[in-house]
SEVEX-854777 format. One record per residue: residue in one letter; x, y, z of N, C-alpha, C, O, CB in turn. Coordinates in steps of 0.001 Angstrom, whole numbers, padded with zeros to 6 digits, always signed. Glycine has a CB too. Layout:
AXYZXYZXYZXYZXYZ;...
END
This chain:
X+000849-001167+000000+000000+000000+000000+000898+001234+000000+001767+001363+000863-000968-000005+001221;X+000704+002123-000936+001554+003299-001054+001002+004491-000256-000125+004461+000238+001706+003678-002521;X+001806+005509-000151+001407+006728+000546+001013+007776-000483+001712+007996-001473+002551+007253+001462;X-000140+008427-000224-000593+009465-001130-000431+010814-000430-000819+010965+000728-002073+009227-001569;X+000119+011753-001105+000266+013087-000534-000099+014126-001590+000011+013893-002794+001712+013315-000012;X-000535+015275-001094-000897+016367-002005-000522+017693-001347-000458+017799-000122-002429+016331-002359;X-000282+018671-002162+000016+020009-001646-000895+021017-002334-001322+020826-003472+001517+020378-001866;X-001170+022062-001630-001969+023143-002198-001404+024455-001699-000937+024546-000564-003477+023001-001822;X-001445+025456-002531-000973+026765-002077-002178+027626-001708-003203+027619-002390-000106+027463-003174;X-002031+028344-000645-003100+029194-000140-002543+030601+000015-001533+030810+000686-003670+028656+001215;X-003202+031549-000602-002789+032939-000484-003805+033675+000385-004993+033719+000065-002660+033610-001888;X-003337+034241+001466-004217+034993+002365-004043+036483+002070-002957+037049+002195-003900+034675+003875;X-005129+037070+001686-005093+038504+001374-005785+039268+002503-006718+038756+003121-005779+038804-000008;X-005337+040470+002764-006029+041268+003783-007453+041591+003330-007739+041694+002137-005250+042575+004075;X-008321+041745+004303-009714+042087+003994-009755+043423+003269-008951+044319+003528-010578+042140+005288;X-010716+043535+002351-010878+044768+001590-012114+045512+002077-013115+044908+002461-010981+044473+000076;X-012018+046830+002051-013147+047664+002424-014181+047607+001297-013863+047866+000136-012695+049136+002707;X-015432+047262+001659-016495+047112+000655-017386+048344+000566-017729+048776-000534-017345+045894+000972;X-017769+048920+001712-018594+050123+001689-018379+050951+002936-017852+050478+003944-020064+049763+001550;X-018806+052216+002841-018691+053161+003951-020063+053776+004196-020717+054254+003270-017621+054269+003653;X-020484+053756+005445-021746+054399+005821-021442+055560+006756-020639+055433+007680-022723+053382+006496;X-022097+056700+006507-021882+057885+007341-023094+058126+008243-024242+057978+007822-021609+059130+006460;X-022815+058492+009467-023867+058882+010412-023401+060124+011161-022198+060314+011341-024202+057717+011412;X-024344+060990+011609-025793+060842+011491-026295+061192+010093-025601+061842+009312-026490+061715+012517;X-027517+060745+009795-028176+061086+008540-029273+062109+008845-029604+062344+010007-028766+059807+007836;X-029831+062713+007799-030884+063732+007959-030431+064832+008917-031154+065213+009838-032194+063085+008476;X-029229+065328+008681-028632+066310+009584-028932+067734+009128-028727+068091+007968-027122+066097+009676;X-029428+068544+010079-029666+069972+009862-028849+070723+010901-029068+070562+012101-031202+070336+009960;X-027913+071540+010447-027031+072270+011354-027288+073770+011268-027256+074334+010174-025562+071966+011036;X-027541+074430+012400-027641+075901+012363-026291+076506+011990-025244+075986+012375-028121+076461+013736;X-026318+077590+011249-025081+078280+010885-024259+078558+012132-024775+079057+013132-025384+079595+010134;X-022977+078232+012063-022084+078418+013198-021909+077180+014053-021007+077126+014888-022583+079523+014044;X-022766+076177+013855-022691+074951+014661-021845+073898+013950-021605+073983+012746-024108+074396+014945;X-021395+072901+014723-020595+071797+014180-021162+070468+014649-021845+070397+015671-019112+071927+014602;X-020873+069414+013890-021316+068066+014233-020258+067069+013797-019759+067128+012673-022681+067741+013574;X-019919+066155+014690-018960+065106+014352-019653+064008+013561-020644+063441+014021-018308+064525+015624;X-019134+063703+012366-019633+062589+011568-018831+061342+011912-017670+061428+012312-019547+062903+010046;X-019459+060187+011754-018791+058908+011975-018873+058103+010687-019948+057969+010104-019430+058127+013171;X-017739+057564+010241-017685+056703+009059-017503+055257+009527-016533+054930+010212-016524+057136+008089;X-018443+054408+009148-018382+052993+009504-018112+052194+008239-018818+052346+007242-019701+052520+010196;X-017079+051333+008278-016723+050538+007113-017084+049081+007288-016943+048525+008378-015254+050667+006826;X-017561+048445+006192-017779+046996+006189-016735+046374+005281-016510+046826+004158-019234+046626+005717;X-016099+045321+005796-014968+044702+005119-015384+043386+004453-016431+042818+004764-013823+044458+006110;X-014548+042923+003540-014849+041706+002778-014930+040467+003659-015537+039471+003264-013801+041493+001710;X-014337+040509+004834-014428+039354+005741-015626+039452+006680-015776+038639+007592-013149+039228+006560;X-016489+040465+006450-017681+040625+007275-017498+041535+008472-018467+041861+009158-018131+039305+007745;X-016278+041946+008728-016026+042810+009882-016588+044206+009632-016662+044668+008493-014514+042888+010184;X-016978+044858+010701-017459+046242+010657-016618+047048+011632-016422+046632+012774-018994+046341+011009;X-016125+048187+011196-015275+048982+012078-015435+050472+011798-015914+050882+010741-013809+048572+011916;X-015026+051258+012767-015030+052717+012644-013809+053126+011825-012673+052853+012212-015026+053413+014055;X-014052+053784+010692-012947+054212+009819-012891+055741+009710-012316+056289+008769-013100+053587+008412;X-013496+056413+010686-013585+057873+010652-012229+058534+010453-012110+059505+009706-014211+058382+011928;X-011204+058004+011124-009873+058615+011053-009035+058086+009896-007902+058527+009702-009136+058385+012347;X-009578+057147+009124-008815+056523+008039-009261+056962+006654-008579+056674+005671-008922+055034+008137;X-010391+057652+006554-010908+058060+005250-010535+059514+004967-010116+060252+005858-012440+057875+005189;X-010700+059901+003704-010513+061299+003325-011896+061941+003255-012798+061424+002596-009743+061434+001952;X-012050+063059+003934-013331+063745+004019-013392+064899+003030-012382+065548+002761-013574+064252+005439;X-014578+065152+002490-014762+066272+001571-016195+066778+001594-017108+066073+002024-014379+065865+000155;X-016380+068003+001129-017698+068627+001032-017927+069098-000395-017033+069670-001019-017831+069811+002027;X-019146+068851-000915-019455+069287-002272-019695+070791-002353-019673+071360-003444-020670+068546-002789;X-019922+071435-001221-020196+072884-001213-019592+073510+000044-020314+073815+000994-021736+073165-001278;X-018272+073702+000052-017610+074232+001250-018001+075664+001607-017668+076142+002691-016133+074170+001066;X-018700+076348+000712-019218+077673+001058-020377+077587+002042-020674+078551+002748-019664+078407-000199;X-021030+076426+002087-022144+076208+003001-021730+075351+004202-022023+075685+005350-023305+075547+002261;X-021048+074250+003916-020626+073317+004966-019206+072845+004689-018881+072467+003563-021594+072104+005055;X-018365+072867+005710-017001+072375+005574-016843+071112+006411-017633+070854+007319-015972+073455+006003;X-015820+070333+006098-015501+069141+006893-013981+069039+006963-013289+069276+005973-016139+067828+006269;X-013474+068688+008127-012027+068695+008314-011414+067294+008224-012042+066288+008555-011690+069313+009653;X-010169+067277+007765-009363+066055+007751-008254+066121+008798-007428+065212+008888-008761+065824+006357;X-008234+067189+009584-007144+067396+010534-007407+066661+011844-008486+066798+012422-006946+068889+010801;X-006420+065870+012326-006576+065210+013623-006634+066257+014731-005984+067293+014585-005416+064213+013879;X-007344+066070+015796-008144+064866+016095-009601+065042+015693-010475+064372+016244-008063+064529+017587;X-009882+065936+014735-011266+066270+014399-011706+065781+013025-012591+066382+012416-011451+067747+014470;X-011106+064700+012524-011509+064210+011205-013016+063952+011188-013565+063307+012081-010729+062916+010836;X-013673+064477+010139-015107+064262+010009-015968+065287+010718-017188+065132+010772-015444+062928+010515;X-015357+066336+011267-016141+067373+011938-016707+068326+010882-015961+069002+010174-015269+068150+012982;X-018043+068365+010790-018737+069199+009814-019138+070509+010479-019666+070513+011591-019982+068467+009234;X-018885+071619+009796-019247+072937+010316-020122+073670+009317-019811+073720+008127-017990+073765+010634;X-021225+074241+009806-022151+074999+008958-021685+076445+008873-021491+077101+009897-023606+074923+009508;X-021507+076937+007664-021024+078295+007436-022195+079257+007224-022276+080300+007873-020077+078330+006223;X-023094+078898+006316-024270+079703+006021-025333+078769+005443-025010+077663+005009-023932+080878+005026;X-026611+079204+005434-027677+078316+004954-027432+077807+003542-027072+078568+002644-029004+079032+005002;X-027633+076510+003364-027444+075837+002081-027296+074351+002321-027390+073901+003463-026212+076394+001328;X-027067+073577+001268-026901+072132+001407-025591+071690+000771-025052+072353-000114-028085+071383+000771;X-025096+070556+001244-023875+069982+000692-023907+068480+000901-024581+067975+001799-022612+070606+001345;X-023175+067780+000064-022964+066352+000243-021621+066169+000922-020594+066632+000426-023025+065582-001117;X-021634+065495+002054-020391+065195+002767-019923+063819+002336-020684+062852+002388-020584+065263+004320;X-018669+063730+001911-018111+062497+001363-016994+061970+002246-016208+062731+002810-017596+062725-000057;X-016942+060643+002353-015808+059975+003005-015297+058934+002018-016060+058079+001567-016221+059312+004398;X-014007+059000+001678-013449+058158+000620-012215+057421+001101-011366+057970+001803-013109+058996-000606;X-012141+056164+000703-010934+055366+000926-010694+054559-000338-011417+053602-000615-011072+054428+002192;X-009684+054943-001105-009439+054280-002391-010625+054487-003314-011037+055618-003571-009171+052772-002193;X-011178+053367-003820-012309+053447-004738-013645+053370-004016-014695+053388-004658-012222+052343-005763;X-013622+053285-002699-014855+053137-001916-015193+054464-001261-014327+055132-000694-014710+052019-000843;X-016458+054837-001345-016862+056082-000712-018272+055962-000150-019056+055101-000547-016781+057243-001708;X-018561+056845+000776-019898+056961+001338-020239+058428+001401-019347+059273+001491-019997+056296+002743;X-021516+058741+001355-021911+060143+001370-023222+060321+002122-023992+059379+002309-022038+060682-000057;X-023449+061559+002545-024690+061919+003206-024953+063393+002920-024028+064204+002888-024625+061635+004746;X-026230+063730+002711-026605+065125+002487-026784+065808+003837-027382+065250+004757-027908+065230+001634;X-026256+067021+003940-026369+067813+005168-026884+069196+004784-026477+069760+003769-024987+067909+005927;X-027774+069731+005596-028312+071068+005347-027867+072025+006445-027961+071715+007633-029854+071030+005258;X-027386+073176+006035-027093+074255+006983-028314+075170+006989-028776+075621+005941-025765+075049+006594;X-028817+075431+008169-030024+076250+008314-029661+077552+009014-028570+077670+009572-031131+075487+009107;X-030562+078531+008992-030234+079803+009654-029819+079596+011104-030219+078632+011757-031427+080754+009592;X-029012+080524+011585-028501+080447+012957-029651+080326+013952-030745+080847+013736-027640+081684+013287;X-029370+079621+015049-030374+079401+016091-029915+080060+017391-028715+080173+017641-030627+077881+016307;X-030870+080495+018218-030479+081042+019520-029943+079941+020422-030515+078853+020500-031670+081748+020193;X-028835+080233+021104-028211+079220+021963-028024+079682+023405-027765+078857+024282-026875+078824+021393;X-028147+080966+023666-027955+081480+025027-028722+082787+025170-029021+083463+024185-026436+081689+025347;X-029037+083129+026423-029763+084382+026662-029421+084940+028032-029008+084214+028936-031282+084166+026543;X-029604+086251+028164-029380+086950+029428-030378+088093+029538-030525+088894+028615-027916+087478+029531;X-031064+088160+030683-031997+089263+030910-031198+090537+031204-030279+090537+032022-032979+088936+032085;X-031572+091620+030515-030901+092907+030699-031902+093883+031311-032926+094206+030709-030334+093458+029339;X-031590+094340+032504-032451+095279+033210-031906+095497+034603-031022+094758+035038-033909+094771+033265;X-032408+096492+035316-031902+096766+036672-032332+095670+037650-033415+095098+037527-032405+098142+037168;X-031467+095392+038615-031792+094365+039615-032507+094956+040830-032982+094222+041697-030518+093648+040067;X-032579+096268+040887-033297+096936+041988-034264+097964+041421-033891+098790+040588-032301+097618+042972;X-035513+097906+041882-036534+098867+041465-037208+099432+042704-037171+098827+043776-037581+098206+040517;X-037816+100585+042550-038627+101184+043609-040096+100971+043256-040467+100925+042083-038302+102712+043788;X-040918+100844+044284-042348+100661+044046-042851+101789+043142-042576+102964+043386-043140+100631+045393;X-043578+101420+042116-044095+102396+041155-043279+102485+039881-043765+103005+038877-044155+103742+041789;X-042040+101986+039898-041216+102010+038687-041805+101093+037617-042334+100026+037928-039766+101591+039009;X-041712+101508+036377-042068+100677+035223-040895+100761+034252-040654+101802+033642-043430+101150+034541;X-040179+099665+034119-038929+099654+033349-039024+098598+032256-039554+097510+032476-037701+099379+034272;X-038505+098928+031075-038480+097964+029972-037232+097100+030093-036111+097607+030116-038516+098688+028592;X-037441+095788+030171-036350+094821+030202-036170+094248+028793-037105+094228+027992-036633+093683+031245;X-034963+093788+028512-034658+093165+027223-033929+091854+027454-033447+091570+028550-033811+094109+026334;X-033863+091069+026396-033160+089789+026452-032003+089843+025461-032212+090039+024264-034124+088589+026135;X-030780+089669+025965-029601+089598+025106-029471+088135+024665-029286+087242+025492-028287+090110+025856;X-029570+087904+023350-029595+086543+022814-028302+086268+022049-027896+087049+021188-030829+086332+021893;X-027663+085143+022379-026488+084677+021644-026901+083623+020636-027684+082729+020957-025419+084114+022605;X-026382+083719+019419-026770+082831+018331-025648+081850+017994-024487+082075+018334-027149+083643+017093;X-026016+080757+017319-025045+079704+016990-023934+080192+016075-022865+079583+016038-025750+078536+016340;X-024155+081281+015330-023102+081808+014449-022228+082856+015132-021393+083487+014484-023723+082409+013205;X-022420+083044+016449-021607+083981+017214-022207+085371+017333-021688+086200+018081-020266+084085+016598;X-023279+085645+016618-023921+086966+016692-024672+087130+018014-025031+086150+018667-024890+087166+015502;X-024898+088376+018388-025723+088703+019550-026769+089722+019123-026474+090658+018380-024855+089250+020731;X-027995+089530+019601-029055+090493+019330-029792+090792+020625-029762+090007+021574-030033+089962+018247;X-030448+091931+020645-031284+092297+021777-032733+092115+021357-033182+092701+020372-031005+093764+022248;X-033465+091297+022111-034845+090982+021768-035769+091453+022893-035385+091466+024063-035017+089459+021514;X-036975+091834+022525-037963+092232+023525-039365+091836+023093-040099+091193+023844-037897+093739+023774;X-039737+092228+021863-041106+092026+021384-041449+090542+021248-042558+090134+021591-041301+092726+020043;X-040508+089728+020750-040777+088307+020510-040503+087440+021737-040532+086212+021646-039941+087816+019349;X-040241+088059+022866-039930+087336+024104-041215+087155+024915-042047+088059+024993-038847+088097+024942;X-041361+085981+025513-042471+085748+026453-041949+086072+027857-041062+085389+028369-043015+084246+026367;X-042506+087115+028470-042031+087591+029766-042930+087086+030884-044141+086951+030709-041968+089123+029788;X-042322+086806+032043-043114+086396+033208-042412+086822+034490-041210+087085+034506-043347+084864+033206;X-043204+086884+035577-042686+087176+036914-043237+086122+037855-044422+085791+037810-043074+088625+037391;X-042365+085596+038709-042834+084558+039637-043506+085148+040879-044023+084401+041709-041668+083673+040060;X-043507+086465+041017-044115+087125+042183-044858+088379+041720-044359+089491+041893-043030+087490+043254;X-046056+088208+041130-046776+089360+040583-047248+090367+041628-047673+091463+041263-047953+088880+039814;X-047186+090029+042920-047507+091019+043953-046313+091929+044240-046434+092954+044911-047953+090316+045244;X-045152+091521+043710-043934+092336+043848-043641+093059+042535-043393+094265+042523-042720+091453+044261;X-043671+092312+041431-043396+092900+040113-044222+092177+039066-044285+090947+039050-041879+092822+039763;X-044853+092945+038194-045624+092352+037103-044840+092474+035805-043980+093343+035658-047011+093031+036969;X-045155+091585+034867-044507+091631+033556-045580+091781+032493-046705+091314+032664-043646+090354+033301;X-045227+092436+031392-046196+092662+030322-045733+092020+029022-044562+092084+028646-046426+094159+030115;X-046710+091391+028344-046513+090890+026986-047472+091598+026021-047626+091189+024870-046724+089353+026936;X-048115+092668+026511-049063+093414+025692-048332+094166+024579-047197+094610+024753-049873+094395+026561;X-048998+094298+023443-048417+094989+022297-047993+096403+022674-048778+097174+023226-049413+095027+021134;X-046753+096726+022371-046204+098037+022685-045614+098141+024069-044860+099068+024363-047249+099061+022533;X-045959+097176+024936-045442+097197+026316-044616+095951+026636-044304+095690+027798-046601+097314+027313;X-044268+095194+025617-043519+093956+025829-042261+094212+026654-041494+095132+026367-043147+093318+024485;X-042058+093386+027681-040865+093504+028513-040953+094552+029599-039979+094779+030317-039708+093803+027664;X-042106+095197+029734-042244+096207+030787-042462+095515+032130-043419+094760+032301-043418+097181+030476;X-041572+095780+033072-041661+095238+034426-042075+096382+035345-041410+097416+035420-040295+094592+034888;X-043193+096168+036043-043720+097204+036938-043600+096748+038380-044098+095685+038750-045192+097533+036600;X-042929+097565+039197-042740+097252+040620-044000+097668+041371-044379+098839+041361-041470+097975+041207;X-044653+096687+042030-045929+096991+042700-045882+096792+044214-046786+097244+044917-047023+096127+042121;X-044862+096133+044724-044766+095911+046160-043368+095508+046558-042612+094991+045735-045754+094854+046602;X-043009+095737+047812-041653+095417+048281-041431+093909+048310-042345+093134+048590-041410+096013+049682;X-040204+093517+048015-039835+092107+048056-038943+091743+046892-038350+092612+046253-041074+091232+048054;X-038849+090455+046619-038031+089986+045497-038910+089220+044513-039909+088608+044893-036859+089092+045997;X-038521+089267+043255-039225+088543+042199-038204+088107+041164-037171+088750+040977-040346+089421+041549;X-038506+087015+040502-037658+086554+039409-038365+086823+038095-039462+086323+037845-037319+085046+039555;X-037717+087622+037263-038245+087948+035937-037597+086988+034941-036377+086824+034918-037964+089458+035549;X-038441+086355+034115-037950+085381+033145-038381+085775+031749-039517+086196+031526-038453+083971+033480;X-037447+085631+030802-037747+085865+029390-037459+084603+028602-036395+084003+028756-036926+087054+028833;X-038401+084191+027753-038240+082998+026914-038281+083436+025459-039214+084112+025026-039353+081927+027211;X-037253+083042+024709-037156+083377+023288-036836+082104+022527-035698+081635+022559-036073+084478+023028;X-037811+081545+021849-037584+080282+021147-037209+079190+022127-037981+078859+023027-036489+080438+020086;X-036016+078628+021950-035575+077517+022803-034688+077967+023960-034215+077134+024732-034830+076499+021972;X-034459+079266+024089-033600+079745+025178-034407+080588+026155-035403+081212+025788-032414+080562+024622;X-033961+080594+027394-034588+081437+028396-033543+081886+029402-032488+081273+029563-035742+080696+029099;X-033877+082978+030071-032985+083505+031097-033833+084178+032157-034960+084602+031903-031943+084499+030496;X-033265+084267+033356-033994+084879+034479-033083+085865+035208-031857+085762+035166-034516+083787+035467;X-033720+086816+035873-033005+087788+036681-033831+088043+037943-035018+088363+037875-032745+089117+035884;X-033175+087895+039090-033869+088199+040339-033778+089693+040589-032699+090283+040534-033269+087398+041534;X-034939+090302+040868-034951+091740+041141-035472+091980+042556-036235+091182+043101-035823+092500+040096;X-035046+093081+043126-035499+093496+044454-036266+094790+044309-035802+095734+043670-034306+093662+045442;X-037450+094828+044911-038265+096046+044880-038244+096646+046285-038556+095974+047268-039747+095745+044404;X-037872+097919+046359-037787+098603+047661-038804+099725+047738-038885+100415+048754-036369+099160+047897;
END
């Protein structure tokens, strides 16, 4: 009985990147805001991994939205002004993309502007200093919803032409609050 033997050559190749998916999707960024994108790659061996730092990032409209390739912020998208762009992540011949919209700046912070001490009988117009996502600041009054937590000490008006008017009616302390869109601010006042 003889011995049978056989040989075979096997070449092991590294897994190849098959596709790239970008998240988040359906992204709307206020002008001045930024969002970190994540690139997820699927490989020929079935593995899935984060390739955010390994791909080349690009924007189809950098006048509206930019994206950086600089460490440690690869994939950071920044909204410049309202408009849309396709954000691309590329590795060799494989790429993934997502549409992103830059929308008008949004209010992100607020501060009540007015005196912290009033005398009974005073009627003073308060304003709200609003900080926006693009770095701008505006003073708002008419579109602000005003309130006082102690109307026996100080009342607030939202009436047309009198918006933001705080009237001191009795001694004590009150908190005046202004709400503008998604931001609000309060100021404690003392009435003497």
